[in-house]
N, C-alpha and C positions, 0 to 999 in steps of 0.2 A: 543561565537565567531561567527561572521557572515561574510558573503561574503563582498567584497569591493562594495561600492555603485555603482549603475548603472550610467553611464555617459549619456547614451541615453536610452529611455524607451525600455525594453526588452533586453538590452545588458549589461551583467555584466561588472563591472570595472575590470581592471587588478590587479592581486595579486602583492604584493611586499614584499616578505619575505627576511629576512636575510639569505643568503646562504653562506656556507663555500666554498670559492674558493681558494684552495691552489694553489700556483704558485711557480715557481723557479726564483730566482733573477738572473739577468744577471751577477751579481757580486759574485755569489755563488762560494765558493772554491771547492764544491763538487756537481756540477749540476746533475750528474747521480744519486747520492744517494738521492738528494733532489727530483728529479723527481719520483724515486721509492717510496719515502715517500708520495708524493702527490697521487700517484696511490693507495697506501695502504689506505690512509684516505678516498678515495672515493668508496672503495669497499662496497658491500651490508652489510656485517657483521659489519664493522666499522660505517657505516651510521646508522644501527639499534642501535648500542650501543650509539652513539652520540644522537640519538633521544630519546631513553628510559631513559638514565641517564643524558643527558645534555639539552634536549629540543630543539635540532637543527633539524628542519624539513629535512627529507631526500630529495635528488634530484632524486633518482632512484625510479621509480614507483613500482617496484617489492617489495621494502621494506615495502610499505604500506599494502601489503597483508600478511605480516608475523603475525602469531598469537600474538606475543609479542606486536605488535603495537596496537592491538585491545583494550587492557586494558590501555596502556600508552597514547594512542591518540584516545579517543572516537570520536573525530571530524576529524579523519585522511582523510576521503573522501573530506571534504571541503578544507583541507590544500593541498592535492594532486591536486585538481581542481585549486586552486590558484597558485600553483607552475607551473602547466602546462600552465596557462594563464598569467604568469608573464610579467611584462613590464621592460624595460631597465631603469636604474636610470640615471639621468643626470651626465655627466662627469664633476665633479667639486669637489675640496677638501672641498667645503662648502655645500656638499649635505645635511647635517642635517639642516642647516640654511634654505636652499631652500625648503626642505621638510616641515619644520614647517611653513614657509611663505605660501606655497600652502595650507596646511591643514587649516590654519586660514582663508584663503580667500574663500575656498569652503565648509566650515562647518557652518551650516548644509546644506546638498545638496539641500534641498527643497527651500532654500532662494537665490539660485544663480540667478542673473540677468546677462545674457550673456555679455552685453556691460560693465556694471560697474565691474563685476567680472573679465573680461579680462583685463580691465585697472588696477584694483587693483593687479592682478597677475603680470602684466608687471612691475609695480612699485616696488612691494615687491621683485620679483626675481632680478631685476636690482640692487636694494639697497643691497640685500644679496650678490650678486656677486661682488659688489664694497666694501663690508665690512661696509656698512652703516647700522646702526640700527640692530645689529646682533640678537636682540630678537624682533620679530614682535609683 
């Protein structure tokens, strides 16, 4: 496992891990219980269990120092660094399609030409958002 490639020399790229973001629906019949359940899921012990047994990276920095994390996550420092430097995902239900389009355009990073890569990204993202060519 390695860090996200640099976008600019000497500047690490942002991490983008799947994170568990429990929420409470506005239509919930039991919003207070749902909120309590969300709080329970985000506590340190439950994040540790989810990390060790399910592979879900914790969002609490303190969990990475737990001795159980040392054997389960030998690369825990890198994951914590990427969680701390995470970037916001685009707001679209087609995120996966947009993500794949971006990945194809900027890989390998060493072959990026700013002008043509930007044009390709604009085309691929616009096509994805319009539902055209769902597989780049």
